[in-house]
KEVO-530304 format. One record per atom (N, C-alpha, C): residue number from 1; residue in one letter; x, y, z. Coordinates in Angstrom, 1 decimal. Example, Ala and Ser with C-alpha at 12.3 -4.5 7.8 and 13.67 -1.06 7.14 Angstrom:
2
+-----+--------+--------+--------+--------+
: num : residu :     xx :     yy :     zz :
+-----+--------+--------+--------+--------+
:   1 :      A :   13.2 :   -5.7 :    7.8 :
:   1 :      A :   12.3 :   -4.5 :    7.8 :
:   1 :      A :   13.2 :   -3.3 :    7.8 :
:   2 :      S :   12.8 :   -2.2 :    7.1 :
:   2 :      S :   13.7 :   -1.1 :    7.1 :
:   2 :      S :   12.9 :    0.0 :    7.9 :
+-----+--------+--------+--------+--------+
END
This chain:
139
+-----+--------+--------+--------+--------+
: num : residu :     xx :     yy :     zz :
+-----+--------+--------+--------+--------+
:   1 :      M :    5.8 :  -13.5 :   52.0 :
:   1 :      M :    6.2 :  -12.3 :   51.2 :
:   1 :      M :    7.0 :  -12.8 :   49.9 :
:   2 :      R :    7.8 :  -13.8 :   50.0 :
:   2 :      R :    8.6 :  -14.3 :   48.9 :
:   2 :      R :    7.7 :  -14.9 :   47.8 :
:   3 :      R :    6.6 :  -15.6 :   48.2 :
:   3 :      R :    5.7 :  -16.1 :   47.2 :
:   3 :      R :    5.0 :  -15.0 :   46.4 :
:   4 :      R :    4.6 :  -13.9 :   47.0 :
:   4 :      R :    4.0 :  -12.9 :   46.3 :
:   4 :      R :    4.9 :  -12.3 :   45.2 :
:   5 :      R :    6.2 :  -12.1 :   45.6 :
:   5 :      R :    7.2 :  -11.6 :   44.6 :
:   5 :      R :    7.3 :  -12.6 :   43.4 :
:   6 :      G :    7.3 :  -13.8 :   43.7 :
:   6 :      G :    7.4 :  -14.8 :   42.6 :
:   6 :      G :    6.2 :  -14.8 :   41.7 :
:   7 :      S :    5.0 :  -14.7 :   42.3 :
:   7 :      S :    3.8 :  -14.7 :   41.5 :
:   7 :      S :    3.7 :  -13.4 :   40.6 :
:   8 :      A :    4.2 :  -12.3 :   41.2 :
:   8 :      A :    4.2 :  -11.1 :   40.4 :
:   8 :      A :    5.2 :  -11.2 :   39.2 :
:   9 :      L :    6.3 :  -11.8 :   39.5 :
:   9 :      L :    7.2 :  -12.0 :   38.4 :
:   9 :      L :    6.7 :  -12.9 :   37.3 :
:  10 :      V :    6.0 :  -13.9 :   37.6 :
:  10 :      V :    5.3 :  -14.8 :   36.7 :
:  10 :      V :    4.3 :  -14.1 :   35.9 :
:  11 :      E :    3.4 :  -13.3 :   36.6 :
:  11 :      E :    2.4 :  -12.5 :   35.9 :
:  11 :      E :    3.0 :  -11.5 :   34.9 :
:  12 :      F :    4.1 :  -10.9 :   35.4 :
:  12 :      F :    4.7 :   -9.9 :   34.5 :
:  12 :      F :    5.3 :  -10.6 :   33.3 :
:  13 :      S :    6.0 :  -11.7 :   33.5 :
:  13 :      S :    6.6 :  -12.4 :   32.3 :
:  13 :      S :    5.6 :  -13.0 :   31.4 :
:  14 :      I :    4.4 :  -13.2 :   31.8 :
:  14 :      I :    3.3 :  -13.6 :   30.9 :
:  14 :      I :    2.6 :  -12.4 :   30.2 :
:  15 :      G :    2.4 :  -11.4 :   31.0 :
:  15 :      G :    1.6 :  -10.2 :   30.5 :
:  15 :      G :    2.4 :   -9.3 :   29.6 :
:  16 :      W :    3.7 :   -9.2 :   29.9 :
:  16 :      W :    4.5 :   -8.2 :   29.1 :
:  16 :      W :    4.6 :   -8.6 :   27.6 :
:  17 :      P :    4.9 :   -9.8 :   27.2 :
:  17 :      P :    4.9 :  -10.1 :   25.8 :
:  17 :      P :    3.5 :   -9.9 :   25.1 :
:  18 :      V :    2.4 :  -10.2 :   25.8 :
:  18 :      V :    1.1 :  -10.0 :   25.3 :
:  18 :      V :    0.9 :   -8.5 :   25.0 :
:  19 :      F :    1.3 :   -7.7 :   26.0 :
:  19 :      F :    1.1 :   -6.2 :   25.9 :
:  19 :      F :    2.0 :   -5.7 :   24.7 :
:  20 :      L :    3.2 :   -6.2 :   24.6 :
:  20 :      L :    4.0 :   -5.8 :   23.4 :
:  20 :      L :    3.5 :   -6.2 :   22.1 :
:  21 :      L :    2.9 :   -7.4 :   22.0 :
:  21 :      L :    2.3 :   -7.8 :   20.8 :
:  21 :      L :    1.1 :   -6.9 :   20.4 :
:  22 :      A :    0.3 :   -6.6 :   21.4 :
:  22 :      A :   -0.9 :   -5.7 :   21.2 :
:  22 :      A :   -0.4 :   -4.3 :   20.7 :
:  23 :      V :    0.6 :   -3.8 :   21.3 :
:  23 :      V :    1.1 :   -2.5 :   20.8 :
:  23 :      V :    1.7 :   -2.5 :   19.4 :
:  24 :      M :    2.4 :   -3.6 :   19.1 :
:  24 :      M :    3.0 :   -3.7 :   17.8 :
:  24 :      M :    1.9 :   -4.0 :   16.7 :
:  25 :      A :    0.9 :   -4.7 :   17.1 :
:  25 :      A :   -0.2 :   -4.9 :   16.2 :
:  25 :      A :   -0.9 :   -3.6 :   15.9 :
:  26 :      C :   -1.1 :   -2.7 :   16.9 :
:  26 :      C :   -1.7 :   -1.4 :   16.7 :
:  26 :      C :   -0.9 :   -0.6 :   15.7 :
:  27 :      V :    0.4 :   -0.6 :   15.9 :
:  27 :      V :    1.3 :    0.2 :   15.0 :
:  27 :      V :    1.3 :   -0.4 :   13.6 :
:  28 :      Q :    1.3 :   -1.7 :   13.5 :
:  28 :      Q :    1.2 :   -2.3 :   12.1 :
:  28 :      Q :   -0.1 :   -1.9 :   11.4 :
:  29 :      I :   -1.2 :   -2.0 :   12.2 :
:  29 :      I :   -2.5 :   -1.6 :   11.6 :
:  29 :      I :   -2.5 :   -0.1 :   11.2 :
:  30 :      A :   -2.0 :    0.7 :   12.0 :
:  30 :      A :   -1.9 :    2.2 :   11.7 :
:  30 :      A :   -1.1 :    2.4 :   10.4 :
:  31 :      V :    0.1 :    1.8 :   10.3 :
:  31 :      V :    1.0 :    2.0 :    9.1 :
:  31 :      V :    0.3 :    1.4 :    7.9 :
:  32 :      W :   -0.3 :    0.2 :    8.0 :
:  32 :      W :   -1.0 :   -0.4 :    6.8 :
:  32 :      W :   -2.2 :    0.5 :    6.4 :
:  33 :      S :   -2.9 :    1.0 :    7.3 :
:  33 :      S :   -4.1 :    1.8 :    6.9 :
:  33 :      S :   -3.6 :    3.1 :    6.2 :
:  34 :      V :   -2.5 :    3.7 :    6.6 :
:  34 :      V :   -2.0 :    4.9 :    5.9 :
:  34 :      V :   -1.5 :    4.5 :    4.5 :
:  35 :      E :   -0.9 :    3.3 :    4.4 :
:  35 :      E :   -0.5 :    2.9 :    3.1 :
:  35 :      E :   -1.7 :    2.6 :    2.1 :
:  36 :      A :   -2.7 :    2.0 :    2.7 :
:  36 :      A :   -3.9 :    1.7 :    1.9 :
:  36 :      A :   -4.6 :    3.0 :    1.5 :
:  37 :      Y :   -4.7 :    3.9 :    2.4 :
:  37 :      Y :   -5.3 :    5.2 :    2.0 :
:  37 :      Y :   -4.5 :    5.9 :    0.9 :
:  38 :      A :   -3.1 :    5.9 :    1.1 :
:  38 :      A :   -2.3 :    6.5 :    0.1 :
:  38 :      A :   -2.4 :    5.8 :   -1.3 :
:  39 :      A :   -2.6 :    4.5 :   -1.3 :
:  39 :      A :   -2.8 :    3.8 :   -2.6 :
:  39 :      A :   -4.1 :    4.3 :   -3.2 :
:  40 :      R :   -5.2 :    4.5 :   -2.5 :
:  40 :      R :   -6.4 :    5.0 :   -3.0 :
:  40 :      R :   -6.2 :    6.4 :   -3.5 :
:  41 :      A :   -5.6 :    7.2 :   -2.8 :
:  41 :      A :   -5.3 :    8.6 :   -3.2 :
:  41 :      A :   -4.4 :    8.7 :   -4.4 :
:  42 :      A :   -3.4 :    7.8 :   -4.5 :
:  42 :      A :   -2.5 :    7.8 :   -5.6 :
:  42 :      A :   -3.3 :    7.3 :   -6.9 :
:  43 :      A :   -4.1 :    6.3 :   -6.8 :
:  43 :      A :   -4.9 :    5.9 :   -7.9 :
:  43 :      A :   -5.8 :    7.0 :   -8.5 :
:  44 :      L :   -6.4 :    7.7 :   -7.6 :
:  44 :      L :   -7.3 :    8.8 :   -7.9 :
:  44 :      L :   -6.5 :   10.0 :   -8.5 :
:  45 :      A :   -5.4 :   10.3 :   -7.9 :
:  45 :      A :   -4.5 :   11.4 :   -8.5 :
:  45 :      A :   -4.0 :   11.0 :   -9.9 :
:  46 :      G :   -3.6 :    9.8 :  -10.1 :
:  46 :      G :   -3.2 :    9.4 :  -11.4 :
:  46 :      G :   -4.3 :    9.4 :  -12.4 :
:  47 :      A :   -5.5 :    9.0 :  -12.0 :
:  47 :      A :   -6.6 :    9.0 :  -13.0 :
:  47 :      A :   -7.0 :   10.4 :  -13.3 :
:  48 :      E :   -6.9 :   11.3 :  -12.3 :
:  48 :      E :   -7.2 :   12.7 :  -12.6 :
:  48 :      E :   -6.2 :   13.3 :  -13.6 :
:  49 :      T :   -5.0 :   13.0 :  -13.4 :
:  49 :      T :   -3.9 :   13.5 :  -14.3 :
:  49 :      T :   -4.1 :   12.9 :  -15.7 :
:  50 :      G :   -4.4 :   11.7 :  -15.8 :
:  50 :      G :   -4.6 :   11.0 :  -17.1 :
:  50 :      G :   -5.8 :   11.5 :  -17.8 :
:  51 :      A :   -6.8 :   11.9 :  -17.0 :
:  51 :      A :   -8.1 :   12.3 :  -17.6 :
:  51 :      A :   -8.0 :   13.7 :  -18.3 :
:  52 :      A :   -7.0 :   14.4 :  -18.0 :
:  52 :      A :   -6.8 :   15.7 :  -18.7 :
:  52 :      A :   -6.6 :   15.5 :  -20.2 :
:  53 :      A :   -7.1 :   16.5 :  -20.9 :
:  53 :      A :   -7.1 :   16.4 :  -22.4 :
:  53 :      A :   -5.6 :   16.3 :  -22.9 :
:  54 :      G :   -5.4 :   15.3 :  -23.6 :
:  54 :      G :   -4.0 :   15.1 :  -24.2 :
:  54 :      G :   -3.0 :   14.4 :  -23.4 :
:  55 :      A :   -3.3 :   14.0 :  -22.1 :
:  55 :      A :   -2.4 :   13.4 :  -21.2 :
:  55 :      A :   -2.3 :   11.9 :  -21.5 :
:  56 :      P :   -1.1 :   11.4 :  -21.7 :
:  56 :      P :   -0.9 :   10.0 :  -22.0 :
:  56 :      P :   -1.1 :    9.1 :  -20.7 :
:  57 :      A :   -1.2 :    7.8 :  -20.8 :
:  57 :      A :   -1.4 :    6.9 :  -19.7 :
:  57 :      A :   -0.1 :    6.9 :  -18.9 :
:  58 :      A :    1.0 :    7.2 :  -19.5 :
:  58 :      A :    2.3 :    7.2 :  -18.7 :
:  58 :      A :    2.3 :    8.3 :  -17.7 :
:  59 :      A :    1.6 :    9.5 :  -18.1 :
:  59 :      A :    1.6 :   10.6 :  -17.2 :
:  59 :      A :    0.7 :   10.2 :  -16.0 :
:  60 :      A :   -0.4 :    9.5 :  -16.2 :
:  60 :      A :   -1.2 :    9.0 :  -15.1 :
:  60 :      A :   -0.4 :    8.1 :  -14.2 :
:  61 :      Q :    0.3 :    7.2 :  -14.7 :
:  61 :      Q :    1.1 :    6.2 :  -13.9 :
:  61 :      Q :    2.2 :    7.0 :  -13.2 :
:  62 :      A :    2.9 :    8.0 :  -13.8 :
:  62 :      A :    3.9 :    8.7 :  -13.1 :
:  62 :      A :    3.3 :    9.5 :  -11.9 :
:  63 :      A :    2.1 :   10.1 :  -12.1 :
:  63 :      A :    1.5 :   10.9 :  -11.1 :
:  63 :      A :    1.1 :   10.0 :   -9.9 :
:  64 :      A :    0.6 :    8.8 :  -10.2 :
:  64 :      A :    0.3 :    7.9 :   -9.1 :
:  64 :      A :    1.5 :    7.4 :   -8.4 :
:  65 :      L :    2.6 :    7.1 :   -9.1 :
:  65 :      L :    3.9 :    6.7 :   -8.4 :
:  65 :      L :    4.4 :    7.9 :   -7.5 :
:  66 :      A :    4.4 :    9.1 :   -8.0 :
:  66 :      A :    4.9 :   10.2 :   -7.2 :
:  66 :      A :    4.0 :   10.4 :   -6.0 :
:  67 :      T :    2.7 :   10.2 :   -6.1 :
:  67 :      T :    1.8 :   10.4 :   -4.9 :
:  67 :      T :    2.0 :    9.3 :   -3.9 :
:  68 :      L :    2.3 :    8.1 :   -4.4 :
:  68 :      L :    2.3 :    6.9 :   -3.5 :
:  68 :      L :    3.7 :    6.8 :   -2.8 :
:  69 :      A :    4.8 :    7.2 :   -3.4 :
:  69 :      A :    6.1 :    6.9 :   -2.9 :
:  69 :      A :    6.4 :    7.4 :   -1.5 :
:  70 :      P :    6.0 :    8.6 :   -1.1 :
:  70 :      P :    6.4 :    9.0 :    0.3 :
:  70 :      P :    5.7 :    8.2 :    1.4 :
:  71 :      F :    4.6 :    7.5 :    1.1 :
:  71 :      F :    3.9 :    6.8 :    2.1 :
:  71 :      F :    4.2 :    5.4 :    2.3 :
:  72 :      L :    5.0 :    4.8 :    1.5 :
:  72 :      L :    5.3 :    3.4 :    1.6 :
:  72 :      L :    6.5 :    3.2 :    2.6 :
:  73 :      V :    6.4 :    2.1 :    3.4 :
:  73 :      V :    7.4 :    1.8 :    4.4 :
:  73 :      V :    8.1 :    0.5 :    4.0 :
:  74 :      G :    9.3 :    0.5 :    3.7 :
:  74 :      G :   10.1 :   -0.7 :    3.5 :
:  74 :      G :   10.0 :   -1.2 :    2.1 :
:  75 :      V :    9.4 :   -0.5 :    1.1 :
:  75 :      V :    9.2 :   -1.0 :   -0.2 :
:  75 :      V :    9.0 :    0.2 :   -1.2 :
:  76 :      R :    9.4 :    0.0 :   -2.4 :
:  76 :      R :    9.2 :    1.0 :   -3.5 :
:  76 :      R :    8.2 :    0.6 :   -4.5 :
:  77 :      A :    7.4 :    1.5 :   -4.9 :
:  77 :      A :    6.4 :    1.2 :   -6.0 :
:  77 :      A :    7.1 :    1.3 :   -7.3 :
:  78 :      Q :    6.7 :    0.5 :   -8.3 :
:  78 :      Q :    7.2 :    0.5 :   -9.6 :
:  78 :      Q :    6.1 :    0.5 :  -10.6 :
:  79 :      G :    6.4 :    1.1 :  -11.8 :
:  79 :      G :    5.4 :    1.0 :  -12.9 :
:  79 :      G :    5.4 :   -0.4 :  -13.5 :
:  80 :      W :    4.3 :   -1.0 :  -13.5 :
:  80 :      W :    4.2 :   -2.4 :  -14.1 :
:  80 :      W :    2.7 :   -2.7 :  -14.2 :
:  81 :      C :    2.3 :   -3.4 :  -15.3 :
:  81 :      C :    0.9 :   -3.8 :  -15.5 :
:  81 :      C :    0.9 :   -5.3 :  -15.5 :
:  82 :      P :   -0.2 :   -5.9 :  -14.9 :
:  82 :      P :   -0.4 :   -7.3 :  -15.0 :
:  82 :      P :   -0.3 :   -7.9 :  -16.4 :
:  83 :      G :    0.4 :   -8.9 :  -16.6 :
:  83 :      G :    0.6 :   -9.4 :  -17.9 :
:  83 :      G :    1.8 :   -8.8 :  -18.7 :
:  84 :      G :    2.4 :   -7.8 :  -18.0 :
:  84 :      G :    3.6 :   -7.1 :  -18.6 :
:  84 :      G :    4.9 :   -7.9 :  -18.5 :
:  85 :      A :    5.9 :   -7.4 :  -19.1 :
:  85 :      A :    7.2 :   -8.0 :  -19.1 :
:  85 :      A :    7.9 :   -7.9 :  -17.8 :
:  86 :      G :    8.7 :   -8.8 :  -17.5 :
:  86 :      G :    9.5 :   -8.7 :  -16.2 :
:  86 :      G :    8.7 :   -9.3 :  -15.1 :
:  87 :      P :    9.4 :   -9.5 :  -14.0 :
:  87 :      P :    8.8 :  -10.0 :  -12.8 :
:  87 :      P :    7.9 :   -9.0 :  -12.1 :
:  88 :      Q :    6.9 :   -9.5 :  -11.4 :
:  88 :      Q :    6.0 :   -8.6 :  -10.7 :
:  88 :      Q :    6.7 :   -7.9 :   -9.5 :
:  89 :      P :    6.7 :   -6.6 :   -9.4 :
:  89 :      P :    7.3 :   -6.0 :   -8.2 :
:  89 :      P :    6.4 :   -6.1 :   -7.0 :
:  90 :      A :    6.9 :   -5.8 :   -5.8 :
:  90 :      A :    6.1 :   -6.0 :   -4.6 :
:  90 :      A :    4.9 :   -5.1 :   -4.6 :
:  91 :      V :    5.1 :   -3.8 :   -5.0 :
:  91 :      V :    4.0 :   -2.8 :   -5.1 :
:  91 :      V :    4.1 :   -2.3 :   -6.5 :
:  92 :      W :    3.1 :   -2.3 :   -7.3 :
:  92 :      W :    3.1 :   -1.8 :   -8.7 :
:  92 :      W :    1.9 :   -0.9 :   -8.9 :
:  93 :      V :    2.2 :    0.0 :  -10.0 :
:  93 :      V :    1.2 :    0.9 :  -10.4 :
:  93 :      V :    1.0 :    0.8 :  -11.9 :
:  94 :      C :   -0.2 :    0.6 :  -12.4 :
:  94 :      C :   -0.5 :    0.4 :  -13.8 :
:  94 :      C :   -1.4 :    1.5 :  -14.3 :
:  95 :      G :   -1.1 :    2.2 :  -15.3 :
:  95 :      G :   -1.9 :    3.2 :  -15.9 :
:  95 :      G :   -2.3 :    2.8 :  -17.3 :
:  96 :      R :   -3.6 :    2.8 :  -17.6 :
:  96 :      R :   -4.2 :    2.3 :  -18.9 :
:  96 :      R :   -5.1 :    3.4 :  -19.5 :
:  97 :      D :   -5.0 :    3.5 :  -20.8 :
:  97 :      D :   -5.9 :    4.4 :  -21.5 :
:  97 :      D :   -6.7 :    3.6 :  -22.5 :
:  98 :      S :   -8.1 :    3.6 :  -22.3 :
:  98 :      S :   -8.9 :    2.9 :  -23.2 :
:  98 :      S :   -9.6 :    3.8 :  -24.2 :
:  99 :      G :   -9.1 :    5.0 :  -24.4 :
:  99 :      G :   -9.6 :    6.0 :  -25.3 :
:  99 :      G :  -10.6 :    6.9 :  -24.6 :
: 100 :      A :  -11.7 :    6.5 :  -24.1 :
: 100 :      A :  -12.7 :    7.3 :  -23.5 :
: 100 :      A :  -12.5 :    7.4 :  -22.0 :
: 101 :      Q :  -11.7 :    6.5 :  -21.4 :
: 101 :      Q :  -11.5 :    6.5 :  -20.0 :
: 101 :      Q :  -10.0 :    6.2 :  -19.7 :
: 102 :      V :   -9.6 :    6.7 :  -18.5 :
: 102 :      V :   -8.3 :    6.4 :  -18.0 :
: 102 :      V :   -8.4 :    5.6 :  -16.7 :
: 103 :      E :   -7.7 :    4.5 :  -16.6 :
: 103 :      E :   -7.7 :    3.7 :  -15.4 :
: 103 :      E :   -6.3 :    3.6 :  -14.8 :
: 104 :      V :   -6.3 :    3.8 :  -13.4 :
: 104 :      V :   -5.0 :    3.6 :  -12.7 :
: 104 :      V :   -5.3 :    2.6 :  -11.6 :
: 105 :      V :   -4.4 :    1.5 :  -11.6 :
: 105 :      V :   -4.6 :    0.4 :  -10.6 :
: 105 :      V :   -3.3 :    0.4 :   -9.8 :
: 106 :      V :   -3.4 :    0.3 :   -8.5 :
: 106 :      V :   -2.3 :    0.1 :   -7.6 :
: 106 :      V :   -2.5 :   -1.3 :   -6.9 :
: 107 :      G :   -1.5 :   -2.1 :   -6.9 :
: 107 :      G :   -1.6 :   -3.4 :   -6.3 :
: 107 :      G :   -0.3 :   -3.9 :   -5.7 :
: 108 :      G :   -0.3 :   -5.0 :   -5.1 :
: 108 :      G :    0.9 :   -5.6 :   -4.5 :
: 108 :      G :    0.7 :   -6.0 :   -3.1 :
: 109 :      T :    1.9 :   -6.1 :   -2.5 :
: 109 :      T :    2.0 :   -6.5 :   -1.1 :
: 109 :      T :    3.0 :   -5.6 :   -0.4 :
: 110 :      V :    2.6 :   -5.0 :    0.7 :
: 110 :      V :    3.6 :   -4.3 :    1.5 :
: 110 :      V :    4.1 :   -5.2 :    2.7 :
: 111 :      P :    5.4 :   -5.0 :    3.0 :
: 111 :      P :    5.9 :   -5.9 :    4.1 :
: 111 :      P :    5.3 :   -5.6 :    5.4 :
: 112 :      A :    5.2 :   -6.6 :    6.2 :
: 112 :      A :    4.8 :   -6.4 :    7.6 :
: 112 :      A :    5.9 :   -5.9 :    8.4 :
: 113 :      L :    5.7 :   -5.0 :    9.3 :
: 113 :      L :    6.7 :   -4.4 :   10.2 :
: 113 :      L :    7.2 :   -5.4 :   11.2 :
: 114 :      V :    6.3 :   -6.2 :   11.6 :
: 114 :      V :    6.6 :   -7.3 :   12.6 :
: 114 :      V :    6.2 :   -8.6 :   11.9 :
: 115 :      P :    7.2 :   -9.3 :   11.3 :
: 115 :      P :    6.9 :  -10.5 :   10.6 :
: 115 :      P :    6.5 :  -11.6 :   11.6 :
: 116 :      L :    5.2 :  -12.0 :   11.6 :
: 116 :      L :    4.8 :  -13.0 :   12.6 :
: 116 :      L :    5.0 :  -14.4 :   12.0 :
: 117 :      L :    5.1 :  -14.5 :   10.7 :
: 117 :      L :    5.3 :  -15.8 :   10.1 :
: 117 :      L :    6.7 :  -16.0 :    9.7 :
: 118 :      P :    7.5 :  -16.9 :   10.2 :
: 118 :      P :    8.9 :  -17.1 :    9.9 :
: 118 :      P :    9.0 :  -17.6 :    8.5 :
: 119 :      G :   10.1 :  -17.1 :    7.8 :
: 119 :      G :   10.3 :  -17.5 :    6.4 :
: 119 :      G :    9.3 :  -16.9 :    5.4 :
: 120 :      G :    9.6 :  -17.1 :    4.2 :
: 120 :      G :    8.6 :  -16.6 :    3.2 :
: 120 :      G :    8.5 :  -15.1 :    3.2 :
: 121 :      R :    7.6 :  -14.6 :    2.3 :
: 121 :      R :    7.4 :  -13.2 :    2.2 :
: 121 :      R :    6.0 :  -12.9 :    2.7 :
: 122 :      A :    5.9 :  -12.8 :    4.0 :
: 122 :      A :    4.6 :  -12.4 :    4.6 :
: 122 :      A :    4.4 :  -10.9 :    4.4 :
: 123 :      G :    3.3 :  -10.6 :    4.0 :
: 123 :      G :    3.0 :   -9.1 :    3.9 :
: 123 :      G :    1.5 :   -8.9 :    3.9 :
: 124 :      L :    1.2 :   -7.6 :    3.7 :
: 124 :      L :   -0.2 :   -7.2 :    3.8 :
: 124 :      L :   -0.6 :   -6.8 :    2.4 :
: 125 :      P :   -1.8 :   -7.1 :    1.9 :
: 125 :      P :   -2.3 :   -6.7 :    0.6 :
: 125 :      P :   -2.5 :   -5.2 :    0.4 :
: 126 :      L :   -2.3 :   -4.8 :   -0.8 :
: 126 :      L :   -2.5 :   -3.4 :   -1.1 :
: 126 :      L :   -3.1 :   -3.3 :   -2.5 :
: 127 :      A :   -4.3 :   -2.7 :   -2.5 :
: 127 :      A :   -5.0 :   -2.7 :   -3.8 :
: 127 :      A :   -5.9 :   -1.5 :   -3.8 :
: 128 :      A :   -5.9 :   -0.8 :   -5.0 :
: 128 :      A :   -6.8 :    0.4 :   -5.2 :
: 128 :      A :   -6.9 :    0.6 :   -6.7 :
: 129 :      A :   -8.0 :    1.1 :   -7.1 :
: 129 :      A :   -8.2 :    1.4 :   -8.6 :
: 129 :      A :   -9.1 :    2.6 :   -8.7 :
: 130 :      A :   -8.8 :    3.4 :   -9.8 :
: 130 :      A :   -9.7 :    4.5 :  -10.1 :
: 130 :      A :   -9.8 :    4.6 :  -11.6 :
: 131 :      M :  -11.0 :    4.9 :  -12.1 :
: 131 :      M :  -11.3 :    5.1 :  -13.5 :
: 131 :      M :  -12.1 :    6.3 :  -13.7 :
: 132 :      L :  -11.6 :    7.2 :  -14.6 :
: 132 :      L :  -12.3 :    8.5 :  -14.9 :
: 132 :      L :  -12.4 :    8.6 :  -16.4 :
: 133 :      P :  -13.5 :    9.3 :  -16.8 :
: 133 :      P :  -13.6 :    9.5 :  -18.2 :
: 133 :      P :  -12.7 :   10.7 :  -18.6 :
: 134 :      R :  -12.2 :   10.6 :  -19.9 :
: 134 :      R :  -11.3 :   11.6 :  -20.4 :
: 134 :      R :  -12.1 :   12.9 :  -20.6 :
: 135 :      E :  -11.4 :   14.0 :  -20.3 :
: 135 :      E :  -12.1 :   15.3 :  -20.5 :
: 135 :      E :  -12.2 :   15.6 :  -22.0 :
: 136 :      A :  -13.3 :   16.2 :  -22.3 :
: 136 :      A :  -13.5 :   16.6 :  -23.7 :
: 136 :      A :  -14.1 :   18.0 :  -23.7 :
: 137 :      F :  -13.5 :   18.8 :  -24.5 :
: 137 :      F :  -13.8 :   20.2 :  -24.6 :
: 137 :      F :  -14.6 :   20.4 :  -25.9 :
: 138 :      A :  -15.7 :   21.1 :  -25.8 :
: 138 :      A :  -16.5 :   21.5 :  -26.9 :
: 138 :      A :  -15.9 :   22.7 :  -27.6 :
: 139 :      T :  -15.9 :   22.7 :  -28.9 :
: 139 :      T :  -15.3 :   23.8 :  -29.6 :
: 139 :      T :  -16.4 :   24.7 :  -30.3 :
+-----+--------+--------+--------+--------+
END
């Protein structure tokens, strides 16, 4: 009887961490997929705002930031464009106006809820882009 108790304890001590890791991985994937979907939705919302007649690229960027902000966990999105001044934020939103089109790009890295790699900034990539033509009204 004593041997059975010991083997059950060994099985539990091996199985429990594996089970916890699987549950935490499922939670991480769910959170990251929500953040990735929100990035796509934010890029599209920003592009739609910027495509309105007379709207500046800053309005597109602000709309994307406002749409994305509630869905990020552990990080804040900031307005920044690649090649711009200052250090690159963890999550950034860039709104560009090329005259006939408006482009909104969301990029960066969101932190992992369960950091599996010790040290460094381990995270998950976040990228989305939307480009829409500017609205033109015939007079």
